[in-house]
Structures are given as C-alpha cells and as structure tokens.
C-alpha positions in Angstrom: -72.1 5.8 -33.7 -71.8 2.5 -31.8 -75.5 2.5 -31.1 -76.2 3.0 -34.8 -73.8 0.1 -35.7 -75.6 -2.0 -33.1 -79.0 -1.3 -34.7 -77.7 -2.1 -38.1 -76.1 -5.3 -36.9 -79.4 -6.3 -35.1 -81.3 -5.7 -38.3 -78.9 -7.8 -40.4 -79.0 -10.6 -37.8 -82.8 -10.6 -37.6 -83.1 -10.5 -41.4 -80.7 -13.5 -41.7 -82.6 -15.4 -39.0 -79.6 -15.5 -36.7 -80.4 -16.8 -33.3 -80.4 -14.6 -30.2 -77.5 -16.5 -28.7 -75.3 -15.9 -31.8 -76.2 -12.3 -31.9 -75.5 -11.8 -28.2 -72.1 -13.5 -28.6 -71.2 -11.3 -31.6 -72.3 -8.2 -29.8 -70.2 -9.0 -26.8 -67.2 -9.7 -28.9 -67.7 -6.5 -30.8 -67.9 -4.5 -27.6 -64.8 -6.2 -26.2 -62.9 -5.4 -29.3 -63.9 -1.8 -29.1 -62.8 -1.6 -25.4 -59.5 -3.4 -26.2 -58.8 -1.1 -29.1 -59.4 2.0 -26.9 -57.2 0.6 -24.1 -54.4 -0.2 -26.6 -54.7 3.3 -28.1 -54.2 4.8 -24.6 -51.3 2.5 -23.9 -49.8 3.3 -27.3 -50.0 7.1 -26.5 -48.4 6.5 -23.1 -45.6 4.5 -24.5 -45.0 7.1 -27.3 -44.5 9.6 -24.5 -42.3 7.1 -22.6 -40.2 6.5 -25.7 -39.8 10.2 -26.3 -38.8 10.6 -22.7 -36.1 7.9 -22.9 -34.8 9.4 -26.1 -34.8 12.9 -24.6 -33.0 11.5 -21.5 -30.3 9.9 -23.6 -29.9 13.0 -25.7 -29.7 15.1 -22.5 -27.1 12.8 -21.0 -24.9 13.1 -24.2 -25.4 16.9 -24.2 -24.4 17.2 -20.6 -21.4 15.0 -21.2 -20.2 17.3 -24.0 -20.9 20.3 -21.7 -18.7 18.7 -19.0 -15.9 18.1 -21.5 -16.1 21.8 -22.6 -16.2 23.1 -19.1 -13.3 20.8 -18.1 -11.1 22.2 -20.9 -12.0 25.8 -19.9 -11.1 25.1 -16.2 -7.9 23.4 -17.2 -6.9 26.5 -19.2 -7.7 28.8 -16.2 -5.7 26.5 -13.9 -2.7 26.7 -16.2 -2.9 30.5 -16.3 -3.1 30.7 -12.5 -0.2 28.4 -12.2 1.9 30.7 -14.5 0.9 33.7 -12.3 1.9 31.8 -9.2 5.3 31.0 -10.7 5.8 34.6 -11.7 4.9 35.9 -8.3 7.1 33.3 -6.6 10.1 34.4 -8.8 9.3 38.0 -8.0 9.2 37.2 -4.3 12.6 35.5 -4.4 14.0 38.5 -6.3 12.5 40.8 -3.7 14.1 38.9 -0.9 17.5 39.3 -2.6 16.9 42.9 -3.0 16.0 43.2 0.6 19.3 41.8 1.6 21.1 44.2 -0.7 19.2 47.2 0.7 19.4 46.4 4.4 21.8 49.4 4.8 19.4 51.7 3.0 17.0 54.0 4.8 14.4 52.6 7.1 11.6 54.1 5.0 12.7 52.0 2.0 13.1 49.0 4.2 9.5 49.3 5.5 8.3 49.7 1.9 10.0 46.5 0.9 8.6 44.8 4.0 5.1 45.9 3.1 5.6 44.8 -0.6 6.9 41.4 0.5 3.9 40.9 2.8 1.5 41.9 0.0 3.2 39.5 -2.4 3.2 36.7 0.2 -0.5 37.3 0.8 -1.2 37.2 -3.0 0.8 34.0 -3.3 -1.1 32.4 -0.4 -4.4 33.5 -2.0 -3.4 32.1 -5.4 -2.1 28.9 -3.8 -5.4 28.4 -2.1 -7.3 29.2 -5.3 -5.1 26.8 -7.2 -5.8 24.0 -4.7 -9.5 24.6 -5.0 -9.4 24.7 -8.8 -7.3 21.5 -8.9 -9.9 19.7 -6.7 -12.7 21.0 -9.0 -10.8 19.7 -12.0 -10.3 16.3 -10.5 -14.0 16.2 -9.5 -15.0 17.0 -13.0 -12.7 14.5 -14.5 -14.3 11.8 -12.3 -17.8 12.9 -13.3 -16.9 12.9 -17.0 -15.4 9.4 -16.6 -18.4 8.1 -14.7 -20.9 9.4 -17.2 -18.8 8.1 -20.2 -18.6 4.7 -18.5 -22.3 4.5 -17.9 -23.2 5.5 -21.4 -20.6 3.2 -22.8 -21.9 0.4 -20.7 -25.4 0.9 -22.0 -24.2 1.0 -25.6 -22.0 -2.1 -25.0 -25.0 -4.1 -23.6 -27.1 -3.1 -26.6 -24.3 -4.2 -29.0 -23.9 -7.5 -27.2 -27.7 -8.1 -27.3 -27.8 -7.3 -31.0 -25.0 -9.8 -31.7 -26.8 -12.5 -29.7 -30.0 -11.8 -31.6 -28.2 -11.9 -35.0 -26.6 -15.3 -34.1 -30.0 -16.7 -32.9 -31.8 -15.5 -36.1 -29.1 -16.2 -38.7 -31.4 -18.8 -40.3 -34.0 -16.1 -41.2 -31.7 -14.0 -43.4 -33.5 -13.1 -46.6 -36.9 -14.1 -45.2 -38.0 -10.6 -44.2 -36.2 -10.2 -40.9 -33.8 -7.4 -40.2 -32.0 -6.2 -37.0 -30.7 -2.6 -36.6 -29.3 -0.5 -33.8 -30.0 3.2 -33.8 -31.0 6.1 -31.5 -29.9 4.0 -28.5 -32.3 1.2 -29.3 -32.5 -2.2 -31.2 -35.1 -2.6 -33.9 -36.1 -6.1 -34.9 -38.3 -5.8 -38.0 -40.3 -8.9 -39.3 -42.2 -8.6 -42.5 -45.7 -10.0 -42.1 -45.1 -12.7 -44.7 -42.9 -14.3 -42.1 -45.5 -14.1 -39.4 -49.1 -14.0 -40.6 -51.3 -15.3 -43.4 -52.9 -12.4 -45.4 -55.4 -10.5 -43.4 -54.9 -12.6 -40.3 -53.5 -12.0 -36.8 -52.8 -15.7 -36.1 -49.0 -16.3 -36.1 -47.9 -19.1 -38.4 -45.5 -21.9 -37.5 -42.4 -20.2 -39.0 -43.3 -17.0 -37.3 -43.7 -18.8 -33.9 -40.2 -20.3 -34.3 -38.7 -16.8 -35.0 -40.4 -15.3 -32.0 -39.3 -18.2 -29.8 -35.7 -17.6 -30.9 -36.0 -13.9 -30.0 -37.7 -14.6 -26.7 -35.0 -17.1 -25.6 -32.4 -14.3 -26.0 -34.6 -11.7 -24.2 -35.1 -14.0 -21.2 -31.5 -13.3 -20.1 -32.1 -9.5 -20.2 -35.0 -8.9 -17.7 -34.2 -5.2 -17.4 -35.0 -4.2 -21.0 -38.2 -2.6 -22.3 -39.9 -4.0 -25.4 -42.4 -2.2 -27.6 -44.1 -4.4 -30.1 -45.6 -2.3 -33.0 -47.8 -3.6 -35.8 -47.8 -1.9 -39.2 -50.0 -2.3 -42.3 -49.9 -1.0 -45.8 -52.6 1.5 -47.1 -55.0 -1.1 -48.5 -58.2 -0.9 -46.5 -59.1 -3.9 -44.4 -62.4 -5.5 -45.2 -64.6 -4.9 -42.1 -65.4 -8.1 -40.2 -67.1 -9.1 -37.0 -63.9 -8.5 -34.9 -61.6 -6.3 -37.1 -63.0 -3.0 -38.5 -59.9 -1.5 -40.1 -56.1 -1.5 -40.4 -55.9 0.1 -36.9 -57.5 -3.0 -35.4 -55.4 -5.4 -37.5 -52.1 -3.8 -36.6 -53.0 -3.9 -32.9 -54.2 -7.4 -33.0 -51.0 -8.6 -34.7 -48.9 -6.8 -32.1 -50.9 -8.4 -29.3 -50.5 -11.8 -30.8 -46.7 -11.4 -30.8 -46.8 -10.1 -27.2 -48.7 -13.2 -26.0 -46.0 -15.5 -27.6 -43.2 -13.5 -25.9 -44.8 -13.4 -22.5 -45.4 -17.2 -22.6 -41.7 -17.6 -21.8 -40.9 -17.6 -18.1 -38.5 -15.0 -17.1 -39.9 -12.2 -19.3 -41.7 -9.6 -17.2 -45.0 -8.6 -18.9 -44.7 -5.2 -17.2 -41.8 -4.4 -19.5 -43.7 -5.1 -22.8 -46.2 -3.0 -24.6 -48.3 -3.8 -27.7 -49.1 -1.0 -30.1 -50.6 -0.6 -33.6 -49.5 2.1 -36.1 -51.9 1.0 -38.9 -50.6 2.4 -42.2 -49.3 5.7 -40.9 -45.6 4.8 -40.4 -44.5 3.2 -43.7 -40.9 2.4 -44.6 -41.5 3.1 -48.3 -44.2 4.8 -50.3 -47.2 2.4 -50.9 -46.8 2.7 -54.7 -46.2 -0.9 -55.6 -46.6 -4.5 -54.3 -43.0 -4.8 -53.1 -43.1 -1.6 -51.1 -46.4 -2.6 -49.6 -45.0 -6.0 -48.6 -42.1 -4.3 -46.7 -44.5 -1.9 -45.0 -46.6 -4.8 -43.7 -44.4 -5.6 -40.7 -44.2 -6.1 -37.0 -41.3 -4.3 -35.1 -39.9 -5.2 -31.8 -38.2 -2.0 -30.3 -35.9 -2.9 -27.5 -34.9 -0.1 -25.1 -32.1 -0.4 -22.5 -32.5 0.4 -18.8 -31.6 4.1 -18.5 -32.5 4.4 -14.8 -28.9 4.6 -13.6 -28.1 7.5 -16.0 -31.3 9.2 -14.9 -30.3 8.8 -11.2 -26.9 10.2 -11.9 -28.3 13.3 -13.7 -30.5 13.9 -10.7 -27.8 13.4 -8.1 -25.0 15.5 -9.6 -25.1 19.2 -10.6 -23.4 19.9 -13.9 -22.3 23.5 -14.1 
C-alpha cells in the first residue's frame, strides 16, 4: 500500500513540476510519520497492558485485603471457641481434683481411674493451651498484615487525593474553559478539551494551552514516582488527509506527543514515566450526534497512576491464606 501511495505521490509531484528536493523531503517526512505512528501504536498497546496490570494489581490487593479481614474474623471465632473449651476443661480438672481428695479412701482401682482421667485431662489442657498460643500468634500476625496492607493502600489513596487537590488549586483559573479533574479507579484523570489546547485540525499547542500544561507540569515535578499517560482523542469527523497527517489516528497521536514534549521540557520529570498515545475517535465521552458532544469528545487526557511497586512487593513477600 505504501508503495502505491509513493507512486501516486510521485506522479502528482511530477505533474505539478515539484522539484526533486521538495519531493525527497516530503517522502522522508511521510515515511518518518509512518514509522512514528507504528512506534506509538506499539507503545500504546504496551501501556494499555501496563494500565490493565496496574488496575488488576490494585483490585487484587483490595480483594486480598477483604480475604484477610474475613479470615481474621473466622480465626477469631475459632480462638474464642477454643478458649471456652479450655475454661471448661480447666473447671472440670479442678472438680476432678476435689473429687480425688474425697475419694482417697475409696478402692485403689477407682483411684487409678481418676489418676488416669486426670492425666488425660491435663494432657488435653496442655494440647489446647499450646494450640491457643499458636492461634493467638497467628491472629496477631494477621492483624499486623491487615494493618500494613490497609496503611499502604490508604497511603496511595492519600497521595492521590493530595495531588488532585494541588492540581485543582493550580488550575482554578481554568474552570469553565474545558478542563476537568477527576479521581477514579485509583488514578487521576485531567481532561482538557481541544479548544483549550489546539487550533482546529492542528497539533500545535496554543498559548493558553501552554500555560495550562505548564501549571500541571510544575505540580508533577514534585512527584517523580508517578506514571503519566497522555491520550489524544478526536470526534468522528474524518480528518482531511495531508502530507503529514493521514487520519484521526495520526492527529490524536500527534496532539498527545505535543503535550508530552511540553511536559518533559520541565527538569525533574522523568521521560521514562510518560507515555503518549492516540485513541482517535474510538473512546468518546458522548455520542457524536451534535456539535457540543463532538467538542467534548475532542480532548486530551492526562492519566496519572501512582507507584504501586510497594504493594506489589508486599503481595509477593507475604502468603495470604
């Protein structure tokens, strides 16, 4: 297909008397755009997998936490039951001792039977006591693990909430201008409508958009451990094919890449933690049935994911029964 497009482009250029230098330049840019699009598509697929993994990890942690709570409750009930048995046996043992004293003058056979019974009860008490001690240790251990996992998950959520508040304070001047900040699924979503960032059909960020991205970047500099996915979205109106951009896929990727370049221009932000991706028209917020809905669908989203490495290490290091 690329060869066919090249021949068509060559014919058009020759028919329009375009110089060889201009044609060569256009061809190089065209091939570079294709390579860039293919690279970004691969990266987008990898990051979708990474995003799903992080989401699955967080869901697994919450599920395991609930399992720990349930198991702890069951163990506690078993511990209470054993303790009651222990108290009953202890009382029975004391009664047997009293009976022994009262029956000392009875026959030696009955005395031996009582002695044997006492030994059996003492053995049972010792066994239950040892089991109670082990169960108590197990309960304390599970309590500590529940508390640790709760603290770690709570810490991640608290950091996200703090970051969201910082972003909202920094971007308060953009209320009503097509910028929204939400927190869901353990992530922060910053959505910027394209009217705030780009001229129609362009991927060059305007001055107001640059200011908004600069405000966001200054907050993110203080959080070097977070991951940032920058996603470009379009409406369903086909893009007019040009020398560089062929369709809405290209446009959404180019817009995401433009935002990434502005963010990574700030020192302190690790480019390894940022990914640019394009979703074209295939993840709309609203049906593309009118101009207002299309305007909302034309957006760029910054998806901020916390560092879940500590939770992942804990799930690997401990065995949750």
